[in-house]
N, C-alpha and C positions, 0 to 999 in steps of 0.2 A: 504494500500500500504506500502511496506517495503522500507525504505530509508537507504542506507549505509552512514555513517558519515565519512567525511574526514576532519580532523583538520589541519589547516594551522600551520606549525612550527613557533615558535616565531620569528626566524630570518627573515623569509619571511614576517610575519605579519607586522613588523615595516615598511618595504618598502611599503607594500600594503596600510597601513594606510595613508601614506604621498603622495601616487601617486594621480595624477589628476583623478577625476571620469570620466569614459567613459561609454557610454551606448552601448548596443549591446552585441554581443557574446564575452565573456571573455575567454582568453586562460590561462590555469593553468598548471604549471609544476608539474608532479607527485612527483618529488623529494622534493617539498616544502610542502608535505602533509603526514600525518600519519593516517592510518585507526583507527577509534575510535568507532567501534560497529555499531549497527543498531537501528532504531526506527520505530515502526509501527504507521503510521499516515495517515489521509485522504488526506493531501496535505502538501506541503513544509511549509506553514504557520502554519498548525496544528503541524507539527514536531517541528517548532521553539517555539511554545507556550508550548508544552510538555517539551521540553528540558530547556526552560527558567524557568519553575516552579520546575525543579529538581536541581541537584547540578552540572550539566555540560551544561550550555547554549551554543547556537551557537554564535560565535563571527564573526565580519566582516572578510571576507576572507574564512571562513569555507565553505565546499561544501557538499551538499546532492546529492546522486546518487540514482535515482529511479530504479525500477525493469527492465526498458528497457535500462539502462545504460546512461540515459540523466542526465546531471549535472546541478545543480542550485547552484550558488555562493551567499552567503549572503553578501549584500552590505548595505551601510547606507540607501539606498532608498528601500530596500526590496531584493527580489531574482531576479537574472538575469541568463539567459542561459550561460553555459560555456562548454568548451571542453578541453580535455587534449592536451597539446602541443606534437606534434610528429615531430621529426627532418626530414628535407628533406632527401630523399634517396641520397646517394652519387652517383654521376655520374661515369660511367665507365671511367677508365683512357684512355687517347687518345692512339690509336693504333700506333705501330711503323712503319707502312707502309707509304711510302712517298705519298703525295697527288697526285692524278692522274691528268694529264694535258688533256685538251680537244684537242685531235689530230684528224684532219679530214683526208679524203682520200689522200690528198696531202702529208701527213706526217708533216705538219706544225701545229703549235699551232692555236687554234681557234681565238686567238686575232691577227688580221691582221694589227692593227694599229702600226705605227712605234713609237719607244720610243721617248719621248720628252726630249730634253737635255737642 
């Protein structure tokens, strides 16, 4: 299996190192990573072992992306699932049309209660 390596930039790594450990799906911001080549390995742990014995080991915060685009982030406890952060789509600006009133057959507003003073 081919894994793409994403190295965490040093500025982001410092914050990652000191953040509280959370389990579950990790959210990673693409701007905090740099592409760093590929490694052919049977699993993420095999990739970690191969890279550790070379001159560019994986560090905490680095991400491996497999052929199906699934992400695994290296943490102190091993690898955990991750996904790239995507911003919420911006909602459409409110229309300039005035709000419609609930007008019945009598021509009066649907709210028949008298105002409270």
